[in-house]
C-alpha positions as a printed Julia matrix, in Angstrom:
209×3 Matrix{Float64}:
 -31.43   90.08  160.07
 -29.57   93.0   161.67
 -27.79   91.09  164.44
 -27.37   87.65  165.99
 -26.88   86.98  169.7
 -24.91   84.06  171.13
 -22.42   83.33  173.89
 -18.87   84.32  172.98
 -15.82   85.07  175.1
 -12.27   83.88  175.7
 -13.91   80.97  177.5
 -16.35   80.07  174.75
 -14.94   80.45  171.24
 -16.78   77.87  169.14
 -18.72   80.66  167.36
 -15.5    81.56  165.54
 -15.9    78.6   163.19
 -19.64   78.1   162.78
 -21.08   81.63  162.97
 -18.7    84.58  162.75
 -17.48   83.85  159.18
 -21.09   83.83  157.95
 -21.94   87.06  159.77
 -18.83   88.76  158.37
 -19.77   87.69  154.86
 -23.36   88.93  155.14
 -22.57   92.12  157.06
 -24.63   91.09  160.09
 -23.79   92.33  163.57
 -22.94   89.99  166.44
 -24.04   90.54  170.06
 -22.11   88.23  172.41
 -23.68   87.54  175.78
 -21.66   86.36  178.8
 -18.54   88.07  177.39
 -16.85   87.72  180.79
 -17.33   83.96  180.97
 -20.19   84.32  183.47
 -17.84   86.05  185.87
 -14.84   83.71  185.64
 -12.74   85.99  183.43
 -12.98   88.81  185.97
 -10.67   86.9   188.31
 -13.21   87.07  191.13
 -13.9    83.31  191.12
 -11.61   80.43  192.04
 -11.93   76.71  192.75
 -13.41   77.4   196.18
 -16.37   79.34  194.75
 -19.82   77.98  195.52
 -23.08   78.69  193.75
 -26.66   78.64  194.96
 -29.23   76.13  193.81
 -30.81   78.68  191.48
 -27.46   79.7   189.95
 -27.1    78.12  186.51
 -23.33   77.92  186.93
 -23.73   75.24  189.6
 -24.69   72.74  186.87
 -22.02   73.76  184.35
 -18.88   71.57  184.03
 -16.79   74.69  183.45
 -17.5    75.82  187.01
 -16.51   72.61  188.72
 -13.38   72.94  190.85
 -11.16   70.81  188.59
 -12.06   72.79  185.48
 -11.61   76.13  187.19
  -8.13   75.16  188.36
  -7.21   74.05  184.82
  -8.39   77.36  183.37
  -6.66   79.54  185.93
  -3.71   80.21  183.59
  -5.99   82.23  181.32
  -7.27   84.36  184.18
  -3.72   84.88  185.5
  -2.62   86.06  182.05
  -5.49   88.55  181.9
  -4.51   89.78  185.36
  -0.87   90.29  184.35
  -1.81   92.18  181.19
  -4.33   94.23  183.15
  -1.62   95.24  185.64
   0.64   96.42  182.82
  -2.2    98.35  181.18
  -3.52   99.8   184.46
  -6.84   98.11  183.77
  -8.85   95.22  185.2
  -9.01   91.62  183.92
 -12.63   92.22  182.9
 -11.61   95.2   180.79
  -8.88   93.2   179.08
 -11.32   90.38  178.29
 -13.79   92.86  176.78
 -11.07   94.7   174.87
  -9.96   91.37  173.39
 -13.52   90.72  172.28
 -13.68   94.08  170.51
 -10.6    93.14  168.45
 -12.51   90.23  166.93
 -14.45   92.38  164.5
 -15.9    95.87  163.95
 -19.52   94.68  164.18
 -19.22   92.92  167.55
 -21.16   94.56  170.4
 -20.77   92.61  173.67
 -23.42   92.92  176.37
 -21.83   92.27  179.77
 -24.46   92.04  182.48
 -24.24   93.81  185.82
 -26.44   95.25  188.55
 -23.89   97.79  189.76
 -23.17  101.24  188.34
 -19.44  101.0   189.05
 -19.2    97.76  187.08
 -21.07   99.38  184.21
 -18.52  102.18  184.13
 -15.67   99.67  184.35
 -17.03   97.63  181.46
 -17.65  100.7   179.3
 -14.06  101.87  179.79
 -12.82   98.7   178.06
 -13.72  100.29  174.71
 -10.88  102.78  175.18
  -8.21  100.09  175.55
  -5.94   99.21  172.64
  -4.35   95.78  172.99
  -0.99   95.33  171.31
  -0.05   92.36  169.15
   2.24   91.19  171.97
  -0.61   91.33  174.49
  -2.92   89.43  172.15
  -0.22   86.77  171.73
   0.1    86.45  175.51
  -3.64   85.95  175.82
  -3.53   83.37  173.04
  -0.67   81.45  174.66
  -2.59   81.25  177.92
  -5.66   80.07  176.03
  -3.79   77.37  174.1
  -5.51   74.25  175.42
  -5.7    71.1   173.34
  -7.98   68.15  172.62
  -9.54   66.36  175.57
  -8.34   69.0   178.04
 -10.52   71.57  176.29
 -13.56   69.31  176.47
 -13.0    68.74  180.19
 -12.14   72.28  181.18
 -14.79   74.02  179.13
 -17.58   71.52  179.49
 -17.31   70.1   175.99
 -16.92   73.45  174.23
 -14.3    72.89  171.56
 -12.71   75.62  169.47
 -10.66   76.02  166.27
  -6.95   75.42  165.84
  -4.8    77.71  167.99
  -2.67   78.83  165.05
  -5.81   80.06  163.34
  -6.72   82.01  166.48
  -3.31   83.69  166.6
  -3.6    84.77  162.96
  -7.11   86.12  163.59
  -5.96   88.02  166.67
  -3.14   89.75  164.81
  -5.33   90.47  161.79
  -8.11   91.97  163.88
  -5.74   94.61  165.3
  -5.35   95.99  161.81
  -9.06   95.67  161.15
  -9.83   97.63  164.3
  -7.59  100.49  163.23
  -8.96  100.5   159.68
 -12.51  100.88  160.91
 -11.81  103.82  163.25
 -12.89  106.37  160.64
 -16.2   104.66  159.9
 -19.54  105.57  161.54
 -19.34  102.42  163.65
 -16.71  103.3   166.27
 -15.32  100.99  168.88
 -15.36  103.54  171.67
 -19.13  103.88  171.51
 -20.08  100.27  171.03
 -20.23   99.24  174.68
 -22.05  102.4   175.66
 -24.65  102.68  172.91
 -25.29   98.97  172.44
 -27.3    97.8   169.47
 -27.77  101.33  168.17
 -24.15  101.11  166.95
 -24.76   98.03  164.84
 -24.4    98.55  161.09
 -27.66   98.88  159.26
 -28.11   97.02  156.03
 -29.94   98.76  153.28
 -32.85   96.82  151.96
 -34.43   97.36  148.6
 -38.17   97.56  148.48
 -39.46   95.3   145.8
 -42.7    96.06  144.08
 -45.33   93.41  144.68
 -47.65   94.66  142.04
 -49.86   96.58  144.44
 -52.28   99.12  142.94
 -50.9   102.6   142.75
 -47.24  101.51  142.93
 -44.82  101.69  140.02
């Protein structure tokens, strides 16, 4: 297994307890889809947003008006950090995702060339420990509120998240000199994933030692 794909973003963090530790241990890459929370983390959606009958978000509890209002603090925090960094909320959300590990290659979807360029530029952003803490504080939701606001998607203890966020900054810097480089991960996609060497085992076939 070279890579595993699953939803992962600031809005969906349950993979941090049941999947990422295993992938880190085995050296397997992780490809998060919907890294922008299906559009919510870009700041373009609010409680008045409506979705068509064929739009999957219309049936998701996270996109009901009450939940979107409750989660607005996270989007506002991304917007404030983006203003300070001269970036966009989407770029901050993607940059945060890249701090989570050197083998994470998010795949934000878009149909527009300008959005593709915007998303790719997130790889050049370096979030500070203070900025990561601000994101974490905005994301600090507890117990039943999390289940309501995220449609039942629970996540680990917030203190654990803060420690991971700070630790990943150092991990990101340590891995800069390795072949897998953050700045190319959004542009080159899965080609940047680490390859695991596999030993060929003899199966006793004729002509093989």
